[in-house]
NUNU-142002 format. One line per field, with one value per residue (C-alpha): residue number from 1; residue in one letter; chain; x, y, z negated. Coordinates in nm, 2 decimals, m for minus. Each point is the difference from the previous one (the first is absolute). Layout:
! residues N
num	c(NUM  ...)
residu	c(a  ...)
chaine	c(A  ...)
u	c(X  ...)
v	c(Y  ...)
w	c(Z  ...)
***
This chain:
! residues 381
num	c(1  2  3  4  5  6  7  8  9  10  11  12  13  14  15  16  17  18  19  20  21  22  23  24  25  26  27  28  29  30  31  32  33  34  35  36  37  38  39  40  41  42  43  44  45  46  47  48  49  50  51  52  53  54  55  56  57  58  59  60  61  62  63  64  65  66  67  68  69  70  71  72  73  74  75  76  77  78  79  80  81  82  83  84  85  86  87  88  89  90  91  92  93  94  95  96  97  98  99  100  101  102  103  104  105  106  107  108  109  110  111  112  113  114  115  116  117  118  119  120  121  122  123  124  125  126  127  128  129  130  131  132  133  134  135  136  137  138  139  140  141  142  143  144  145  146  147  148  149  150  151  152  153  154  155  156  157  158  159  160  161  162  163  164  165  166  167  168  169  170  171  172  173  174  175  176  177  178  179  180  181  182  183  184  185  186  187  188  189  190  191  192  193  194  195  196  197  198  199  200  201  202  203  204  205  206  207  208  209  210  211  212  213  214  215  216  217  218  219  220  221  222  223  224  225  226  227  228  229  230  231  232  233  234  235  236  237  238  239  240  241  242  243  244  245  246  247  248  249  250  251  252  253  254  255  256  257  258  259  260  261  262  263  264  265  266  267  268  269  270  271  272  273  274  275  276  277  278  279  280  281  282  283  284  285  286  287  288  289  290  291  292  293  294  295  296  297  298  299  300  301  302  303  304  305  306  307  308  309  310  311  312  313  314  315  316  317  318  319  320  321  322  323  324  325  326  327  328  329  330  331  332  333  334  335  336  337  338  339  340  341  342  343  344  345  346  347  348  349  350  351  352  353  354  355  356  357  358  359  360  361  362  363  364  365  366  367  368  369  370  371  372  373  374  375  376  377  378  379  380  381)
residu	c(x  x  x  x  x  x  x  x  x  x  x  x  x  x  x  x  x  x  x  x  x  x  x  x  x  x  x  x  x  x  x  x  x  x  x  x  x  x  x  x  x  x  x  x  x  x  x  x  x  x  x  x  x  x  x  x  x  x  x  x  x  x  x  x  x  x  x  x  x  x  x  x  x  x  x  x  x  x  x  x  x  x  x  x  x  x  x  x  x  x  x  x  x  x  x  x  x  x  x  x  x  x  x  x  x  x  x  x  x  x  x  x  x  x  x  x  x  x  x  x  x  x  x  x  x  x  x  x  x  x  x  x  x  x  x  x  x  x  x  x  x  x  x  x  x  x  x  x  x  x  x  x  x  x  x  x  x  x  x  x  x  x  x  x  x  x  x  x  x  x  x  x  x  x  x  x  x  x  x  x  x  x  x  x  x  x  x  x  x  x  x  x  x  x  x  x  x  x  x  x  x  x  x  x  x  x  x  x  x  x  x  x  x  x  x  x  x  x  x  x  x  x  x  x  x  x  x  x  x  x  x  x  x  x  x  x  x  x  x  x  x  x  x  x  x  x  x  x  x  x  x  x  x  x  x  x  x  x  x  x  x  x  x  x  x  x  x  x  x  x  x  x  x  x  x  x  x  x  x  x  x  x  x  x  x  x  x  x  x  x  x  x  x  x  x  x  x  x  x  x  x  x  x  x  x  x  x  x  x  x  x  x  x  x  x  x  x  x  x  x  x  x  x  x  x  x  x  x  x  x  x  x  x  x  x  x  x  x  x  x  x  x  x  x  x  x  x  x  x  x  x  x  x  x  x  x  x  x  x  x  x  x  x  x  x  x  x  x  x  x  x  x  x  x  x  x  x  x  x  x  x)
chaine	c(A  A  A  A  A  A  A  A  A  A  A  A  A  A  A  A  A  A  A  A  A  A  A  A  A  A  A  A  A  A  A  A  A  A  A  A  A  A  A  A  A  A  A  A  A  A  A  A  A  A  A  A  A  A  A  A  A  A  A  A  A  A  A  A  A  A  A  A  A  A  A  A  A  A  A  A  A  A  A  A  A  A  A  A  A  A  A  A  A  A  A  A  A  A  A  A  A  A  A  A  A  A  A  A  A  A  A  A  A  A  A  A  A  A  A  A  A  A  A  A  A  A  A  A  A  A  A  A  A  A  A  A  A  A  A  A  A  A  A  A  A  A  A  A  A  A  A  A  A  A  A  A  A  A  A  A  A  A  A  A  A  A  A  A  A  A  A  A  A  A  A  A  A  A  A  A  A  A  A  A  A  A  A  A  A  A  A  A  A  A  A  A  A  A  A  A  A  A  A  A  A  A  A  A  A  A  A  A  A  A  A  A  A  A  A  A  A  A  A  A  A  A  A  A  A  A  A  A  A  A  A  A  A  A  A  A  A  A  A  A  A  A  A  A  A  A  A  A  A  A  A  A  A  A  A  A  A  A  A  A  A  A  A  A  A  A  A  A  A  A  A  A  A  A  A  A  A  A  A  A  A  A  A  A  A  A  A  A  A  A  A  A  A  A  A  A  A  A  A  A  A  A  A  A  A  A  A  A  A  A  A  A  A  A  A  A  A  A  A  A  A  A  A  A  A  A  A  A  A  A  A  A  A  A  A  A  A  A  A  A  A  A  A  A  A  A  A  A  A  A  A  A  A  A  A  A  A  A  A  A  A  A  A  A  A  A  A  A  A  A  A  A  A  A  A  A  A  A  A  A  A)
u	c(m1.74  0.22  0.30  m0.01  0.25  0.28  0.14  0.30  0.12  0.35  0.05  0.26  0.29  m0.11  0.22  m0.02  m0.20  0.19  m0.08  m0.25  0.18  m0.28  m0.03  m0.37  m0.21  m0.35  m0.04  0.19  m0.03  0.13  0.05  m0.31  m0.11  m0.31  m0.13  m0.29  m0.05  0.33  0.13  0.23  m0.07  0.24  0.28  0.13  0.02  0.14  0.07  m0.10  m0.14  0.08  m0.25  m0.06  0.18  m0.11  0.07  m0.06  m0.05  0.13  m0.01  m0.17  m0.35  m0.03  0.29  m0.22  0.01  m0.38  m0.06  0.24  m0.17  m0.34  0.13  0.12  m0.35  m0.18  m0.15  0.20  0.13  0.36  0.04  0.29  0.17  m0.09  m0.08  0.03  m0.13  0.12  0.13  m0.34  m0.05  m0.27  m0.10  m0.37  m0.06  m0.23  0.08  m0.22  0.17  0.35  0.18  0.02  m0.20  0.04  m0.03  m0.08  0.12  m0.35  m0.08  m0.33  m0.19  m0.38  m0.12  m0.35  0.13  0.14  0.37  m0.10  m0.19  0.28  0.26  m0.24  m0.10  0.25  m0.08  m0.37  0.03  0.17  m0.29  0.21  m0.19  m0.12  0.18  0.33  m0.05  m0.06  0.31  0.22  m0.14  0.08  0.35  0.06  m0.13  0.22  0.30  m0.04  m0.08  m0.36  m0.17  m0.34  m0.04  m0.20  m0.33  0.12  m0.07  0.29  m0.08  0.04  0.37  0.32  0.23  0.23  m0.29  m0.13  0.34  m0.01  m0.35  0.14  0.29  m0.23  m0.23  0.31  0.16  m0.31  0.03  0.36  0.15  0.34  0.08  m0.14  0.01  0.00  m0.05  0.12  m0.23  0.16  0.01  m0.31  0.11  0.18  0.37  m0.05  m0.27  0.19  0.30  m0.22  m0.15  0.34  0.08  m0.33  0.07  0.35  m0.16  m0.26  0.25  0.23  m0.28  m0.18  0.30  m0.21  0.17  m0.07  0.03  m0.01  m0.03  0.11  0.16  0.15  0.35  0.01  m0.30  0.16  0.33  m0.17  m0.20  0.15  0.21  0.08  m0.10  m0.04  0.06  m0.22  0.00  m0.18  m0.11  0.34  0.16  0.32  0.13  m0.11  0.17  m0.02  m0.06  0.37  0.09  m0.23  0.11  0.37  0.08  m0.24  0.08  m0.16  m0.04  m0.37  0.02  0.26  m0.22  m0.33  0.10  0.13  0.14  0.30  0.25  0.03  0.24  0.10  0.37  0.30  0.25  0.34  0.22  m0.01  0.24  0.15  m0.17  m0.34  m0.09  m0.07  m0.05  m0.31  m0.01  m0.34  m0.02  0.31  m0.06  0.21  m0.13  0.21  m0.20  0.03  0.04  m0.26  0.12  0.05  0.04  0.23  0.18  m0.21  m0.31  m0.32  m0.17  m0.22  0.09  m0.23  0.07  m0.27  m0.07  0.10  0.33  0.12  0.15  0.08  0.26  0.23  0.36  0.00  0.13  m0.08  0.34  m0.07  m0.37  m0.14  m0.12  m0.03  m0.07  m0.35  m0.22  m0.32  m0.29  m0.28  m0.03  m0.31  m0.09  m0.15  m0.02  0.27  0.21  0.09  m0.01  0.26  m0.03  0.34  0.17  0.37  0.20  m0.06  m0.38  m0.06  m0.28  0.04  m0.25  0.12  m0.22  0.19  m0.10  m0.13  0.30  0.16  0.24  m0.27  m0.21  0.29  0.01  m0.19  m0.11  0.28  0.28  0.26  0.03  0.21  m0.21  0.14  m0.11  0.14  0.07  m0.20  m0.31  0.01  m0.18  0.11  m0.30  0.06  m0.36)
v	c(9.82  0.25  m0.14  0.01  0.26  m0.04  0.23  0.15  0.21  m0.14  0.02  m0.21  0.16  0.09  m0.05  0.26  m0.10  m0.01  0.24  m0.11  m0.15  0.10  0.37  m0.05  m0.03  m0.13  0.04  0.24  m0.04  0.33  0.02  m0.20  m0.08  m0.16  m0.01  m0.19  0.18  m0.03  m0.29  0.08  m0.22  0.18  0.23  0.25  m0.24  0.12  m0.19  m0.02  m0.29  0.00  m0.01  m0.36  m0.14  m0.30  0.13  m0.20  0.12  m0.28  m0.02  m0.18  0.07  0.35  0.15  0.25  m0.14  m0.04  0.35  0.14  m0.18  0.12  0.36  m0.03  m0.13  0.27  m0.22  0.17  0.36  0.08  0.18  0.19  0.00  m0.04  m0.28  0.08  m0.24  0.08  0.33  0.11  0.06  m0.23  0.21  m0.02  m0.22  m0.30  m0.35  0.03  0.32  m0.15  m0.18  m0.31  m0.32  m0.23  m0.38  m0.06  m0.29  m0.14  0.09  0.17  m0.16  0.01  m0.36  0.07  0.12  m0.20  0.02  0.23  0.24  0.01  0.09  0.26  0.16  0.29  0.09  m0.01  0.23  0.24  m0.03  m0.12  m0.11  m0.36  m0.10  0.14  m0.18  m0.33  0.04  0.08  m0.28  m0.25  0.14  0.00  m0.37  m0.10  0.18  m0.21  m0.32  m0.02  0.00  m0.17  0.05  0.32  m0.16  m0.18  0.10  0.08  m0.29  m0.23  0.09  m0.14  0.23  0.06  0.09  0.24  0.17  0.03  0.16  0.26  0.07  0.04  0.24  0.21  0.00  0.08  0.37  0.01  0.14  0.17  m0.17  m0.33  m0.05  m0.36  m0.06  m0.36  m0.14  m0.35  m0.05  m0.22  m0.24  m0.34  m0.02  m0.15  0.25  0.28  m0.08  m0.02  0.34  0.15  m0.11  0.15  0.33  0.02  m0.08  0.27  0.26  m0.07  0.01  0.31  0.22  0.16  0.08  m0.28  0.07  m0.33  m0.04  m0.33  m0.14  m0.29  0.07  m0.29  0.16  0.34  m0.14  m0.19  0.27  0.34  0.24  0.17  m0.07  0.24  m0.18  0.16  m0.03  0.21  0.27  0.05  m0.10  m0.18  m0.08  0.03  m0.19  m0.28  m0.35  m0.07  0.31  m0.08  m0.36  0.02  0.34  0.06  0.33  m0.08  m0.30  0.01  m0.02  m0.28  m0.20  0.06  m0.07  m0.35  m0.25  0.16  m0.06  0.34  0.06  0.30  0.06  0.24  0.09  m0.15  0.08  0.19  m0.10  0.21  m0.22  0.13  m0.30  m0.01  m0.25  0.01  m0.20  m0.13  m0.19  m0.21  m0.03  0.21  0.11  0.14  0.26  0.28  0.32  0.27  0.36  0.18  m0.32  0.03  m0.26  m0.08  0.13  m0.20  m0.15  m0.29  m0.24  m0.21  m0.31  m0.18  m0.36  m0.11  0.19  m0.22  m0.32  m0.33  m0.10  0.31  0.01  0.06  0.35  0.08  0.16  0.27  0.05  m0.19  m0.31  m0.20  m0.35  m0.08  m0.30  m0.08  0.03  m0.04  m0.11  0.08  m0.12  0.29  m0.17  0.16  0.07  m0.10  0.24  m0.06  0.16  0.01  0.12  0.09  m0.10  0.36  m0.05  0.21  m0.13  0.01  m0.12  m0.13  m0.08  m0.25  m0.13  m0.36  m0.21  m0.34  0.18  0.19  m0.32  m0.17  0.27  m0.10  0.18  m0.01  0.02  0.26  0.20  0.28  0.31  0.26  0.33  0.26  0.35  0.14  m0.18  0.15  0.33  0.25  0.18  0.34  0.07)
w	c(m7.58  m0.19  m0.18  m0.37  m0.10  m0.24  m0.27  0.16  m0.30  0.05  0.38  0.18  0.17  0.35  0.31  0.27  0.31  0.33  0.28  0.27  0.29  0.25  m0.09  0.11  m0.32  0.01  m0.38  m0.22  m0.38  m0.16  m0.38  m0.07  m0.36  m0.13  m0.36  m0.15  m0.33  m0.18  0.21  0.30  0.30  0.24  m0.10  0.26  0.29  0.34  0.32  0.36  0.22  0.36  0.29  0.10  m0.30  m0.20  m0.35  m0.32  m0.35  m0.22  m0.38  m0.30  m0.11  m0.15  0.18  0.18  0.36  0.04  m0.15  0.25  0.29  m0.12  0.00  0.35  0.10  m0.19  m0.27  m0.27  m0.03  m0.10  m0.33  0.16  0.34  0.36  0.24  0.37  0.28  0.35  m0.14  m0.14  m0.37  m0.12  m0.31  m0.05  0.31  m0.07  0.12  0.31  0.12  0.00  0.28  m0.23  m0.06  m0.30  m0.04  m0.36  m0.22  m0.02  0.37  m0.08  0.28  0.02  m0.06  0.13  0.34  0.29  0.10  0.29  m0.23  m0.25  0.26  0.16  m0.32  0.00  0.36  m0.06  m0.30  0.24  0.24  0.28  0.31  0.00  0.32  m0.13  m0.33  0.17  0.21  m0.30  m0.21  0.27  0.03  m0.38  m0.04  0.30  m0.17  m0.32  0.19  m0.10  0.34  m0.03  m0.37  0.02  m0.09  m0.31  m0.36  m0.22  m0.23  0.30  0.03  m0.15  m0.21  0.30  0.22  m0.25  m0.01  0.38  m0.01  m0.26  0.24  0.30  m0.20  m0.10  0.34  0.20  m0.10  0.13  m0.31  0.01  m0.33  m0.12  m0.37  m0.13  m0.38  m0.07  0.27  m0.01  m0.38  m0.02  0.28  m0.05  0.10  0.35  0.10  m0.15  0.22  0.30  m0.08  m0.04  0.36  0.11  m0.16  0.16  0.33  m0.03  m0.12  0.30  0.25  m0.14  m0.11  m0.28  m0.34  m0.25  m0.38  m0.18  m0.38  m0.16  m0.31  0.20  0.10  0.26  0.17  0.01  0.13  0.28  0.15  m0.08  0.19  m0.33  m0.37  m0.29  m0.33  m0.28  m0.37  m0.27  0.24  0.16  0.34  m0.10  0.35  0.36  0.28  0.25  m0.13  0.05  m0.20  m0.28  m0.02  0.06  m0.16  m0.30  m0.18  m0.33  m0.24  0.05  0.38  m0.02  m0.24  0.17  0.36  0.06  m0.25  m0.17  m0.29  m0.18  m0.28  m0.21  m0.03  0.00  0.26  m0.10  0.30  0.33  0.27  0.28  0.26  m0.10  m0.22  m0.37  m0.28  m0.22  m0.32  m0.10  m0.33  0.06  0.38  0.24  0.35  0.27  0.19  0.26  m0.21  0.08  0.03  m0.34  m0.20  m0.31  m0.23  m0.31  0.17  m0.10  0.31  0.10  0.27  0.23  0.21  0.19  m0.08  0.36  m0.03  m0.29  0.16  m0.15  0.27  0.00  m0.12  m0.38  m0.06  m0.36  m0.06  0.26  m0.06  0.29  m0.18  m0.31  m0.14  m0.13  m0.11  0.19  m0.24  0.25  0.37  0.20  0.35  0.21  0.34  0.21  m0.30  m0.36  m0.29  m0.27  m0.34  m0.16  m0.31  m0.06  m0.31  m0.13  0.03  0.30  0.23  0.37  0.27  0.34  0.31  0.22  0.34  0.00  0.08  m0.09  m0.23  m0.18  m0.04  m0.19  m0.27  m0.31  m0.32  m0.25  0.27  m0.02  0.32  0.15  0.09  0.23  0.16  0.24  m0.14  0.30  m0.13  m0.35  m0.04  m0.27  m0.14  m0.15  m0.09)
***
């Protein structure tokens, strides 16, 4: 299902994508744009996906991620640019002529067919000999742990079993690149976590290139080798899950991936030791200064909820902490979430590990918040 596209007449600032570490691209996206009438779904996108990589396209609905996936699979045609798969330009090639296979968001299984016939469908359309089809169907069902389910109808299966049938049907053709369009979106949380484990297992055992579309940042973080964060038809940042989470380049990435306090401010001081002070509405943050930073420069800063502690040494004078009042306390199982507000009215959220000390803090208490300069990101874009 194609993402609804957004009006991108005011595009966000785009961070350059890093070079591929592998030097061995399975998919190359070269200056690709896509227009639907006057609406721009993708705007001059370029990057590479390494052979055998688990690569996720992450972003909100309408950012262009499914449109891009469908172009790789041959279900949409670029308005401009090239898409190469295994070094071959795919211009004009229909889906069946590409070394790709796609698992759709709604699976597109045939309800009137058995599990066996659903899995065998692609091979039978290619007129593969029956004995080879039988062998491959058996192997595919064994791969997704559905041995003995071949005779069942689709409506006799659970949601997770249907997902496995869709995977077997896609994998039986041994695609170089497997395309997955939010295949876990309709599952409940526990089943979704199980299927994440299953996808990771399949990827490791097969070694194919997986391209996974999702709007769920936790899902992308858990499974991916690298992630491309998208918004309004642009690639904002590409990196490992650690890169994306710990070193966001833009305010959108910092806000979209994980739970983050983000503030607009201005640089008030740059020290010789490479640190700087950023003043944000009466609250001062000590940060590591990025290259090219200047005094009085407007910036945004980001600090993750879990990096704001309640038990650190108060350091408000040097920009490593402040005093605040707890306005709300939430129990999240392994942690407590504290919503706080400073005397100047600045709101800060802190996620604190469940402990005896955290349990004693109540709404209305005044607490000391603290953070490390290394955990505060300065966002120039």
